[in-house]
N, C-alpha and C positions, 0 to 999 in steps of 0.2 A: 580809710574807707570802710563803711559798713556794707557788706554784700547782703542786702535785705531781701530781695525777691528775684528769683531766677526761675522762669517757667520751664526751661529746657531740663528734661530729666533723663534723657536717653544718652548713653555713652556712644558717641559717634565713632569711636575707634574699635568698638567690639567686633571681633572676628573679621576685621578688614585685612587687606594684603599688607604684609610686613617684610622688611628686609634688614640685613645687618652686614657689617664688614666681615665678622667671623662669628662662629658659634662653636661650643665645645663638643656637643654630640646631639643625636636625634631627640633626646629628652629635653633639651634646653635650646630649642631653635627659636627664631624670632616670633613665631606665632604664639608661643607660650605667654607672651606679654599682653595679648589681647583676647585670651580665651575665657575671661571672666572668672578664672580660678586663682585665688590668692596663693595657693600652695605651689603651683607650678611657676616656673620662671625661665627667662632668657638669660644665658650666660655667654659672654664673649671669651675669646682667648685672653690670657694674662699678658697684655701689652698695652701701650699707650695709643691714644687716638682711635678709640673704638667708637662705633656709632650704631645706632638702631633707628629705624624709621617706620612710619605707618602711612599708607595712602588712604585718605578718607573717602575716596571715590569721586568726590566733587568738592567745590569750594564752600566753606562756611565762615561766618564770623566766629572766631574762636574766643570763648569767654573764660573757660576754665580748663586747665591741664593738670591732671593729678598723676603723679608718678610714684609708684610704690616699690620699695626695695627692702628686702629682709637682711641684706649683708652690707653693713655700713662701710666696710673696708673696700668694697667693690662698687661704691657709689660716691665717688669723690671727684671734685673739680668738674662738675656736670653743667652743661649748658643746654638750653632748648633752642632749636632752630625751626623756623617756619618757612614754607615755600608755597606760592600760589601758582606756579607754572603747571601746565597741563601734564607734562611728563618730566621726570628727572632721571638722570643716569642712575641705574641700579647700583653700580659699583665702578670706581670708587666715588664717593661724594666729594672728595677733596676738601673736607673740612680743615680749617675754617675759611679757606680761600675759595669760595664758590659764590658767584654773583647771583645764583638762583635762590640762595638761602639768606634769611634775615635772622640774626641772633637776638633773642630777647635779652633785655639789659642786665639781668642778674645771673650770677653763677652760684651754685649752692652745692653743699656736701652734707651727708649724714654724719652725725657726730658720735654716736655710741650705739652699742647693741640695744635693741628694743625700740630705738627711734626708727620705726620701720616704714615710715612713709614721708613724702614731702608733697605738699599741695601748692601748686603754682597757678596763680590767677593772672591772666593777661588782660591789661587794660591800659590804654593811653590816658593821659591826664584829662582829656575832655570827655572821657567815657566811651569813646569809639573803640571798636574792637578790630584787631588785625584780621584780614581775610587769608585763609590758608586751606590748601588741599593736602599738603604733606607736613608732617610733624616729625622732627628728629630729636633724639637724645644723644648728646656727644660728650665723651669723657676724655680728658687729657691724661688721666691717671694711668700709671704703668701697671696697676693692679687689675685693669680691665673693667668690665661693666656687668652688673647683675640687675635685672628689672623683673619684678614679680608681675606688675600690672601697670598699664597706662590707660587712663580714662580721659576722654576729651569731650567737653560740652560746649555747644555753640548754637548758632542761629542761622536761619536763612538770611539773605541779604536785604529782605524787604523792610526790616525794622529800623527806626531811627529815633533820635531823641525828640519827642514832640512837646516837651514841657518848656523848653527854653523860650523866654520872653513872654510866656502866657500870663494871664491874669491870676494873681495869687491872693491868699488871705491867711490870717493867723489869729490865734487867740490873744496874743499880746506882742508888743515890740519893746525892746530895750532901747530907750532914747539915749544912745551913746553920742556924746558930742566930740568931734564934729561930724561923725559918721553914724547916723542912726542905723540900727541893725534891722532894717525893714524886711518884710517877707520876700520882696522881689530880689533880694540879694542871693536867694537860694536857687534861682533859676535864671541867672544872668549869663550863664555860659562860662563863668570863671570859677575855677576850682582852687582851693587853698589860697585865695586872695584875702586881703584884710577886710574886704567887703563881704560879710557873711550875715546870715539871719541869726538873731538871738532873741528868745522870749525874755520876759521879765523873770526875775529870780523869785523862787519860793512863793509862787502864787497858785500852786495846785496844778491840776492837769493842763497840759498845753498841746496845741496842735498847729500844724501848718498844712495848707492845701493849695492845689493848683487846679484851675479850670482849663482843660485842654481844648476848649471851644467846640469840639465835636467828639464823638465816640471813636475810640481806637481799641484794637485788640492789644491788651497790655502784655508785653513779652517779658520785660524785666524792669526793675527799678534799682538804680544805684544811688545810695545816699552817702555823701561825703561829709564827715564831721570836721569841724575846725580842729586843727592839729593839737591845740592846747586844751581842748574841751571834749575829750573823748568820752568822758562820763556822761555827757549830755545826751547820748543816744541809748542810755540804759532804759530798759522797760519800754522801748519804742515798738509801736505796731504800725503796720502799713495797712491802710484801708482804701476802699474804692467804692464809688457810687455813680449813679446816673442822674441824681438830683442834687441840687446845691444845698446840702445840709451840713451844718457845723458839727464836727466830730465831738462826741462826749460819751461818757460811759453808757448812756441810754440810747444812743443813736444806732439804728439798725443799718449799719454799713457792712459791706462785704470785706472780709479779710483776704489779703493776698498772701498765699502760702506756696512754697516751692512744690512744683508738681501738680498744681491745680489745673483744671481744664482752662484753656485759653478763653477769656471772656472779654466783652467790650465794656468799657467804662469811659465816662467823660471827666470825672473828678477823681483825683488821687490825693490822699491825705496821709500825713505822718502824725501819729497820736502818741503822746508820751505820758506815762503815769509817774515819771520821775520828778519829784517836787522841784529840784533846782531849775527845771525847764529844759528847753531845746536850744541847740546851737547847730546850725546847718551851713556848711560851705556851699554845697550844691546838691540838688536832687535832679537826677536824670531819669526820665520816664521814657522807655523805649517802647514804641507802639507801631502797629501796622494798620494802615487805613482799611476800613471795612470792605471796600470795593476790591482790594488787592488780594483777598483770600478767596481764591477759586480752586475747587478740587481739580486734580490733574487726572488725565487719562481716563475720563469717564467713558464707560462702555456698557452697552445694554445688549442682551441677547435673549433669544427665546429658549426656555427650558422645557415647557410643555406646550400643547397647542394654545393654551390660554394664559400662560405664565411668562413673566419677564424677570430676568435676573440682571441686577445692576451692580457693577463694581467700579470703584474709583480709588485713586491714591490721594493721600493727604497732601494739601497744598504746600506744606512745609516739610520738615523732617519728622520722623516719629519721635523726636525729642519733645514734641508738644502733644498735649491732650486736647483734642478738638471734638466737638459734638456736631452731628450732621442731621439734616432732614432731607427727605426725598418726596417728590410729588410726581404722580402719573396723570397726565392730562389735567382734568379739572377736579380730580379727587383731592381730598384734604391732605395737607402736609403730614408726613409720617416721620416720627422720631426713630433714628437708628442708634442713638446714643453715640458711642465711639466707633461703632462698626463701620467698615469701609465697603459694605455690600448690603444688598437688600433684594427681596423677591416679592413680587405681587402677582396675583392671579385674578381670573375672572374677566379677562378681556375678550371681546368679540373677535371673530375671525376677520382677517384682512382689514385691520384698523391701524391707522398710524398712531403710535403711542409716543408722546413727548415726555421724556423723563428729565426732571430738573433736580439737581442736588445743590444744597446750600450749606455752607458752614454756619452753624447757629451763631447769630450776631452779625454776620455779613449782610450787606445790602445788595449783593449781586449773586445770581445763580449761574451754574454751568449746566448746559442742557445737551441732550442728544435725542435722537428719535429712531424708531424702527417700525416696521410694519409686521403685524402678526401674520401667521401662515394662512393660506387659503383653506377653506372648508367647503363642505357640500352646500350648494345653494338651498335656499328654503323652497318649500313646495310651491308649485305654480298655483295661480288663482284663476278660476273659471271666469271668463269675461262675457261671452255672448254665444248664443246658439240659435241659428236661423235655418229655415228650410223652405224650399219652393219645389213645386211639382215640375218635372222636366220629362222630355221624351228622350230616352237614351237606350241604345242597344235594341231599338225596335219596340220599346215598351215604355209605359209610364213608370217613373221612379221619383223618389225624393232626393233632391240635392241639398245636403247639409253643409253649412259653413260654420265650423266650430273654431272659436277663438279663445285665447287665454292671455292672462297678464303675466309679464315677466316676474321672477321671484322678487319679493320685497327685500330679501337679503341675498345679493349675488355671492357674497363672501369670497370674492376674488376680483380680478380686474374687469372681467366682462363675461357675458354669456355668449358662447360661440355657436351653439346649435341646440336643437330640440330633437328628441328621439320619440317616435310615435309607434305604438302598437295598435293595429286595427285589422279585423273587427273585434278581436278579443285580446285578453292579456297575454296569451301565449303566441300571438302572431309575431312574425319576424319584424324587427324594428325598421322603421323608415326614418331617414334623417332629413330635417329641414331647418332653415334659418328663419323662417317666418313664424309669426305668432298666431297663425290660423291654418286650418287645413280643411279641404273640401272632400266629401265622400258622397257617393251615390248609393242610396239605400232602397231596398224593396219596401213595399208597404207592410205594416204590421210586424216589423222585425225589431227585436231588442238587440242593440249593439253597444259595444264599449270601445271608446277611444281612450287609450292611456298615453300620457305624454309626460316627459321629464326634461329638465334643463341640464345642460352641460356647460361648466365654466371653462375658462382658458387653461386651467390646470387639469382638465379632464375629470373633474369631480362631478358626480351626478346628484340631482335632487331626488326626492321620493317621487313616485308616479302620482300624477293627478288622473284619476279615473273618472271619465265622463260617460255615464250610462244613459241611454235614451231608447225609447220605443217609438218607432215611426208610426204616424197615422196610417190607417188602412187605405189601400187603393183598391178599387173594384177589381175583382179577379180577372186575370188575363190568361188565356189558355196556353199561349206559347206553343210548345211542341207536344202538348197533350193530344191524345188520339181519341176519336169518336167513331163508332161503326154502327151500321144498321143492317139487319138481315131479315129476310122473309121467313116467317114461321109456317103460314098456311094461307088460305085464301082471304082471311080476315085479319090476321095479326102479323106484326113485325116486332123484332127484338132489337133494342137500342142498348149499347154499352159505351162507357166513357172512362177515361182516366182522370184523376184529379188535375185541375189546372196547374200548369208549371209554375205560375206566379199567382198564388192565391191572394196576395195582397193583404193577408190577415187570416183570421179563422173563418173557413167556409161555414155559413149558417144554413144554406139550402140551395137547391137547384130548381130551375124552372124550364120545363119542356114545352115546346110548341110544335104541333104537327099539322099537316094540311087537312082541311075539311074537318077540323076538330077545334073546339074551344080550348083556351089555355087550361091546362091541368093544374091541379093543386101543387103547391111547392113540395118538392121531394126532400127527404132528410139529407143532411150534409154527408151522411155516410153512404149514400146511394151511389152505385156504380153501374146500374142497369135498370131498364124498365121495358115491360111488354105493353105494346099499344095495339088494341083490337078495334072491332066494329067497322072494318073496312069492307067494301064490296070486293068480289073476286076481280083479280087483275086490275087493281087500282094503283096508280103511282102515288107513293107515299114520300113526302119530304118533311124533315124535322130539323129543329135546331135546339140548342140548349144554352142556358146562361147560368153562371154560378153567382151566389150572393154572399157578401160579408157586411160588416157594419157600414161600409162606404156605399152599399147598394149593389144592384146587379151590374155585372160586367158585360163585356161584349158577348154577343151570341156566336156560337160556332155551329156550322151546318153539318148534318150527317150526310152520308152518301145516299142518293135516292134509290129506292127499290120499288118493285111491283109486288103486289100480293099475288098469290097463285091463282091459276085458273080454277074454275069450279070443278071439283072432283079430284084435284091434284093434292097430294100430301107429300110435303118434303120430308125426306128421311134424313 
């Protein structure tokens, strides 16, 4: 067999749990055989029936076991055992009479100093691999056991031979009678039979290819040569493509090399530059369906108010190199190469983010979602402002109905309330759940209503300040005082205070007294006026009205007085 392509590149045994029947001292304990250091080693006591084993942590299809030892005299009569039980007894294993363990068919020994390692490849005749969780090295030699390092390479259980029985082609066929060596002999599921593929002799470059019908992740390719024609696999190269192209020196096909990133292909070809041509007993192409490769344990979490961090695990083991892409909602797909994490920022508050991760080449994604944190609502928007004149508290006033629109961005689940400051920005807050508020306002007054929204997380928007000046209302005296006093036989003195409810800026006053025509308007700053030209002992009655831009308001009457009798002078 030619072991031509093997994508797994990670040692599954590295630093896994190890056990042994005996060990000599702390420097040569079982774990020394999986520490990745070739100079350290495990050493048992010097007696027969020694064993060492490793627990891989979970089951794998085991494809390669490499056991290294630098002391040939302590690596004799060695067997490899496999077990796929969940747990095995730590000690004793009771080798070789233990039903939990299966012995691989060959036993081997090192032969001389310097022959410092042995490589053992496990494979059944049809190319399938044994499934194992535990691997043991067992020696019947009375000299004991020394192991420098054990390496195990294998696969997840998803892959299978996808080439058997599929459509094939070749550059040429040797028409051997009575059994033509046609291309389909190399994928008929029979290994080392007399029905094998063989190209013509001495006709130059030769190739054989198989159409897998659909794309697969190609995990490994095993090529079995015919036992008497080993040389026919010299100068052989393994190629893969997604278009049906015949291999030749100029064809742009992808080479399959150990440790390459796992990729999807439909066509697999064997190309040889060896002039005598090709002879193939069987070609096994182990692949995984594209839909079966989904990342594991996909998790997304918030890192900053607007950032999402995503982590996932490889769908297989870290034996494989895979490339990934991630997408957030409808944003473009983003390459992460081989990284198992990513971070993306710039998301709005309280938005559901769907995160999808795909193995490059797969046709199915794994997804998760989360909601970003709440944030402050956006600023309210003014909707409407209406006012009508009303009679309130014994006087005319304006009733304003002020309404606003909810924030365009709540940035959380809901708005729970609004907080209002009135009549200015320093007033104590008033709480309401309505989107409108009524206030009664004097005429000619500038006022400010400030309102902000509060969402269900208690986060506030900025204030919306609505500033308005009410129209003037004709002045109303309210509790203002007016008085009239007699000065002499012909004059009286009138005094007044400013109207309690001026309704705007006072522009003038108008006095009217008995037996006199209306006087000229008095300046807005006036607070008194002397009225004369009355006869002695005359009853004087007066009233006064204040004016603003809305006109004159109601009149207020002064108290009535008489002028003095003739000859009297008030002191």
